ZAMARGU-4260 file (C-alpha; in steps of 0.2 Angstrom, whole numbers, plus 5000, padded with zeros to 4 digits):
<rodrens>
0) 5046/5105/4946 | 5051/5115/4965 | 5063/5106/4973 | 5055/5094/4988 | 5054/5102/5004
5) 5068/5099/5017 | 5063/5090/5034 | 5077/5095/5043 | 5086/5111/5033 | 5077/5126/5024
10) 5086/5133/5009 | 5102/5138/5015 | 5105/5124/5025 | 5102/5126/5043 | 5092/5115/5054
15) 5075/5120/5058 | 5066/5124/5070 | 5059/5112/5079 | 5075/5101/5072 | 5088/5111/5081
20) 5074/5110/5098 | 5075/5093/5097 | 5093/5091/5096 | 5095/5105/5111 | 5080/5095/5121
25) 5089/5076/5118 | 5106/5079/5114 | 5101/5066/5098 | 5106/5076/5082 | 5091/5068/5070
30) 5103/5070/5056 | 5116/5058/5061 | 5108/5042/5070 | 5119/5030/5076 | 5127/5013/5071
35) 5118/5005/5083 | 5103/5013/5087 | 5102/5011/5065 | 5105/4994/5067 | 5095/4989/5084
40) 5081/4997/5074 | 5081/4991/5056 | 5080/4970/5064 | 5061/4965/5066 | 5060/4979/5081
45) 5042/4977/5086 | 5042/4957/5076 | 5036/4961/5060 | 5047/4963/5044 | 5044/4983/5044
50) 5057/4992/5054 | 5059/5010/5060 | 5068/5025/5052 | 5083/5027/5062 | 5078/5046/5056
55) 5064/5052/5067 | 5051/5068/5058 | 5052/5082/5069 | 5039/5095/5071 | 5034/5108/5079
60) 5019/5107/5092 | 5014/5125/5083 | 5012/5115/5069 | 5003/5100/5076 | 4991/5113/5088
65) 4986/5125/5071 | 4988/5113/5056 | 4988/5094/5057 | 4975/5093/5072 | 4963/5105/5067
70) 4963/5103/5051 | 4961/5086/5052 | 4948/5086/5066 | 4939/5098/5053 | 4941/5085/5037
75) 4935/5072/5049 | 4915/5081/5055 | 4914/5087/5036 | 4914/5067/5034 | 4903/5063/5044
80) 4889/5077/5043 | 4889/5071/5022 | 4885/5053/5032 | 4871/5062/5039 | 4866/5071/5026
85) 4866/5057/5014 | 4859/5044/5027 | 4850/5051/5038 | 4845/5069/5032 | 4839/5078/5017
90) 4852/5077/5004 | 4855/5094/5005 | 4870/5094/4996 | 4864/5089/4981 | 4852/5102/4980
95) 4853/5116/4965 | 4868/5121/4966 | 4878/5112/4981 | 4894/5101/4977 | 4890/5085/4971
100) 4882/5080/4959 | 4867/5066/4961 | 4874/5056/4948 | 4895/5057/4955 | 4882/5051/4970
105) 4873/5034/4963 | 4891/5030/4953 | 4900/5030/4971 | 4889/5023/4980 | 4887/5005/4967
110) 4906/5007/4965 | 4906/5002/4984 | 4894/4988/4982 | 4880/5001/4994 | 4863/5006/4988
115) 4859/5022/4993 | 4841/5017/4998 | 4847/5001/5007 | 4858/5013/5022 | 4846/5025/5023
120) 4832/5009/5029 | 4846/5000/5039 | 4847/5017/5045 | 4831/5020/5049 | 4828/5030/5065
125) 4847/5030/5070 | 4854/5048/5074 | 4872/5054/5068 | 4877/5052/5087 | 4881/5034/5080
130) 4890/5037/5063 | 4908/5032/5076 | 4922/5026/5065 | 4940/5028/5065 | 4950/5039/5051
135) 4967/5042/5043 | 4969/5052/5028 | 4985/5052/5020 | 4994/5069/5021 | 5009/5070/5009
140) 5018/5088/5012 | 5020/5099/4999 | 5037/5110/4991 | 5029/5126/4995 | 5030/5116/5015
145) 5011/5112/5017 | 5002/5097/5018 | 4990/5089/5006 | 4978/5074/5010 | 4980/5062/4994
150) 4967/5049/5002 | 4954/5046/5016 | 4956/5031/5027 | 4939/5024/5035 | 4940/5010/5045
155) 4953/4996/5050 | 4968/5009/5046 | 4985/5001/5043 | 4996/5007/5058 | 4982/5012/5072
160) 4989/5003/5082 | 5010/5004/5075 | 5012/5023/5083 | 5014/5023/5100 | 5024/5006/5101
165) 5035/5014/5086 | 5039/5027/5097 | 5044/5018/5111 | 5053/5009/5102 | 5065/5023/5092
170) 5065/5032/5111 | 5073/5016/5118 | 5087/5012/5106 | 5093/5030/5104 | 5089/5040/5122
175) 5077/5057/5113 | 5063/5056/5124 | 5044/5064/5120 | 5044/5084/5125 | 5027/5077/5131
180) 5024/5060/5137 | 5005/5054/5131 | 4998/5037/5131 | 4993/5026/5117 | 4981/5034/5108
185) 4971/5019/5104 | 4967/5016/5122 | 4960/5033/5124 | 4950/5038/5111 | 4941/5016/5116
190) 4938/5023/5133 | 4931/5042/5128 | 4920/5030/5118 | 4913/5021/5132 | 4911/5033/5143
195) 4896/5040/5132 | 4887/5026/5136 | 4892/5025/5155 | 4904/5011/5153 | 4921/5008/5156
200) 4932/4994/5147 | 4932/4979/5163 | 4913/4984/5164 | 4904/4968/5160 | 4896/4965/5142
205) 4912/4975/5134 | 4916/4967/5119 | 4932/4968/5108 | 4931/4961/5092 | 4947/4956/5079
210) 4949/4948/5064 | 4965/4939/5057 | 4967/4933/5038 | 4973/4918/5033 | 4987/4925/5020
215) 5004/4925/5021 | 5004/4944/5021 | 4993/4945/5034 | 4998/4935/5045 | 5014/4943/5045
220) 5009/4959/5046 | 4992/4961/5050 | 4991/4949/5063 | 5007/4956/5073 | 4997/4973/5070
225) 4981/4965/5078 | 4993/4956/5092 | 4997/4972/5095 | 4982/4981/5094 | 4976/4966/5105
230) 4989/4970/5116 | 4980/4990/5119 | 4964/4981/5122 | 4969/4967/5134 | 4979/4980/5145
235) 4963/4992/5145 | 4951/4974/5155 | 4941/4973/5139 | 4935/4955/5134 | 4942/4952/5117
240) 4935/4938/5105 | 4941/4930/5089 | 4929/4930/5076 | 4937/4917/5065 | 4935/4908/5080
245) 4915/4913/5085 | 4907/4901/5095 | 4891/4900/5096 | 4887/4906/5115 | 4897/4920/5110
250) 4888/4923/5094 | 4870/4921/5106 | 4877/4935/5119 | 4877/4945/5105 | 4861/4943/5098
255) 4853/4943/5112 | 4859/4956/5119 | 4869/4952/5130 | 4881/4964/5125 | 4884/4981/5129
260) 4895/4988/5116 | 4909/4983/5104 | 4923/4989/5102 | 4926/4985/5082 | 4935/4989/5069
265) 4930/4982/5054 | 4909/4977/5052 | 4916/4969/5036 | 4924/4955/5048 | 4907/4947/5056
270) 4901/4932/5046 | 4887/4934/5040 | 4889/4951/5039 | 4868/4954/5038 | 4871/4949/5058
275) 4878/4961/5063 | 4872/4973/5052 | 4853/4970/5053 | 4852/4961/5071 | 4865/4970/5081
280) 4865/4986/5077 | 4848/4988/5070 | 4837/4982/5080 | 4848/4978/5094 | 4856/4995/5093
285) 4872/4989/5101 | 4884/5003/5098 | 4896/5000/5087 | 4918/5008/5087 | 4915/5007/5067
290) 4898/5009/5063 | 4890/4999/5047 | 4891/5009/5029 | 4901/5025/5035 | 4917/5018/5024
295) 4908/5023/5007 | 4912/5041/5013 | 4931/5036/5010 | 4929/5033/4992 | 4941/5039/4980
300) 4928/5044/4970 | 4922/5059/4984 | 4941/5067/4987 | 4937/5079/4975 | 4923/5086/4984
305) 4931/5085/5002 | 4935/5103/5002 | 4917/5109/4998 | 4911/5098/5009 | 4918/5106/5020
310) 4911/5125/5017 | 4896/5118/5013 | 4892/5109/5030 | 4905/5122/5042 | 4904/5136/5033
315) 4922/5137/5036 | 4938/5137/5025 | 4947/5122/5024 | 4962/5119/5033 | 4971/5105/5023
320) 4969/5105/5005 | 4965/5092/4994 | 4979/5087/4982 | 4972/5092/4964 | 4960/5076/4960
325) 4948/5075/4947 | 4938/5060/4940 | 4942/5049/4924 | 4929/5045/4912 | 4939/5042/4895
330) 4951/5029/4894 | 4968/5040/4889 | 4981/5044/4902 | 4984/5062/4905 | 4999/5070/4905
335) 5011/5059/4912 | 5022/5071/4921 | 5009/5078/4932 | 4997/5064/4937 | 4994/5052/4945
340) 4981/5038/4941 | 4971/5029/4955 | 4959/5014/4954 | 4942/5019/4967 | 4943/5002/4976
345) 4964/4998/4975 | 4970/4997/4992 | 4989/4997/4999 | 4997/5005/4985 | 4990/4992/4973
350) 4979/4998/4957 | 4990/5016/4957 | 4998/5022/4941 | 5011/5032/4946 | 5012/5042/4928
355) 5028/5053/4933 | 5038/5036/4938 | 5037/5026/4922 | 5049/5024/4904 | 5038/5025/4890
360) 5036/5007/4888 | 5027/5006/4905 | 5016/5022/4901 | 5010/5012/4887 | 5006/4996/4898
365) 4999/5010/4910 | 4987/5018/4897 | 4981/4998/4894 | 4978/4998/4910 | 4968/5013/4910
370) 4955/5007/4897 | 4954/4992/4907 | 4947/4996/4921 | 4936/5008/4913 | 4929/4991/4899
375) 4926/4985/4915 | 4905/4985/4919 | 4897/4982/4934 | 4883/4972/4936 | 4872/4985/4945
380) 4871/4998/4934 | 4882/4995/4920 | 4893/5011/4923 | 4914/5007/4925 | 4920/5010/4939
385) 4924/5022/4947 | 4943/5028/4944 | 4952/5047/4946 | 4967/5054/4942 | 4979/5067/4956
390) 4988/5078/4950 | 5008/5071/4955 | 5017/5080/4970 | 5034/5076/4976 | 5034/5069/4995
395) 5044/5080/5010 | 5058/5069/5012 | 5072/5065/5026 | 5091/5068/5021 | 5101/5053/5021
400) 5115/5067/5024 | 5115/5080/5034 | 5122/5088/5018 | 5112/5104/5012 | 5117/5098/4995
405) 5110/5084/4996 | 5094/5075/4987 | 5097/5056/4996 | 5083/5051/5007 | 5067/5044/5014
410) 5050/5049/5005 | 5035/5054/5019 | 5018/5052/5021 | 5010/5053/5040 | 4992/5047/5043
415) 4985/5056/5060 | 4973/5042/5065 | 4958/5050/5072 | 4944/5043/5082 | 4926/5050/5079
420) 4916/5042/5093 | 4900/5053/5095 | 4888/5068/5084 | 4903/5079/5083 | 4915/5070/5097
425) 4935/5069/5088 | 4947/5064/5095 | 4964/5065/5084 | 4980/5054/5090 | 4995/5062/5099
430) 5005/5050/5093 | 5006/5053/5072 | 5008/5041/5061 | 5017/5037/5049 | 5028/5030/5036
435) 5045/5034/5028 | 5047/5025/5011 | 5065/5022/4999 | 5054/5026/4986 | 5039/5027/4978
440) 5029/5015/4965 | 5032/5002/4974 | 5015/4993/4981 | 5025/4984/4995 | 5030/5003/5001
445) 5016/5009/5006 | 5010/5014/5022 | 5003/4995/5029 | 5017/4986/5024 | 5036/4986/5018
450) 5038/5003/5023 | 5051/5012/5037 | 5038/5014/5056 | 5041/5033/5055 | 5044/5041/5075
455) 5036/5057/5075 | 5042/5068/5089 | 5031/5086/5091 | 5045/5100/5101 | 5035/5116/5109
</rodrens>
């Protein structure tokens, strides 16, 4: 197996150009974090239990401009067009010779609990302009140096409100500044979205919706991220509502058309859900930051086809490649040295079988788990849930020692937060969201919880 990509040093032990440029510009050696800074970044730096990595990820501005930004934009646009084709259009992708079999489409839509006919009814009379969503693909750099997509994510993306805070706290502790200062991406995206309707954040009738989970994990993690999201929105001057404390007066404002636009992050958080979908969206036509039903396109069952969506809808070659992924239909484990198995509705690294990291006894248990998944039958159509297998790739890493021979390090995952706010209107955040994790296979080490927040610098 090819050695994992060292983000700091090339094969000869020399600093990579962006890392060397970072040191020259800031005077900070990324490979040797100061002990004081490391302590300051490890002790609840954002108020929750997620520490910040004392080792930053340093990328070239060129890589961002030529690969990451256009690659994520291209993929987001293809997913938007796919949704529009399925829900608003002629379903051209299903035509004979098209890239997506109808049986797969129906299998995935049913897996999400959304009937395609029902979505088409809900969206009748709407346009692609209204297919708005927040998008954050999970990216891992392969040993060859290219970035691969391991998952697509849509909705209330973990880390959305953290990235700017992580970078600023790292700067405060280390003295390293960004080459180009820019503001918070969420604030920029919300402003762009509202401008589509001639609105600004402080206008009357602009309302942000937040919700808070009652579980202890969510209170410690999700709610603190909500607090940071709330700080961004209040800084813009937007009126905010807590959906768990929604009084009748506010509900009537929403249902009677007094709200001009909602800044929402999860259409499922409104109770009863039908009100937001049917009355607010379908009947009143109130703009939503995340539109109902769009999240279906991030199902892992579609992951094997997204590159073909790019070719089909955009007539372009994909800039970012999907890590090879296949649908699983038989309860037989693939080669454990090569594959990871995932249940399509799994969240936050749960329901993932990381076979290359398992011992023989764990592999036997994994086989039973896969059998159990595929033995389940949905009430709607009697089919099993969607399960995929994905070729394992060793993530790139930040070495814990500056010595070239060191293989110990923090593993890197990026999730560039991207905002689709109109028909082909896409804003890719300047502040790249990422996590550095100490080990694979631990559900606590996912991008939303338990891992290190990763400061990312772009060097000219």
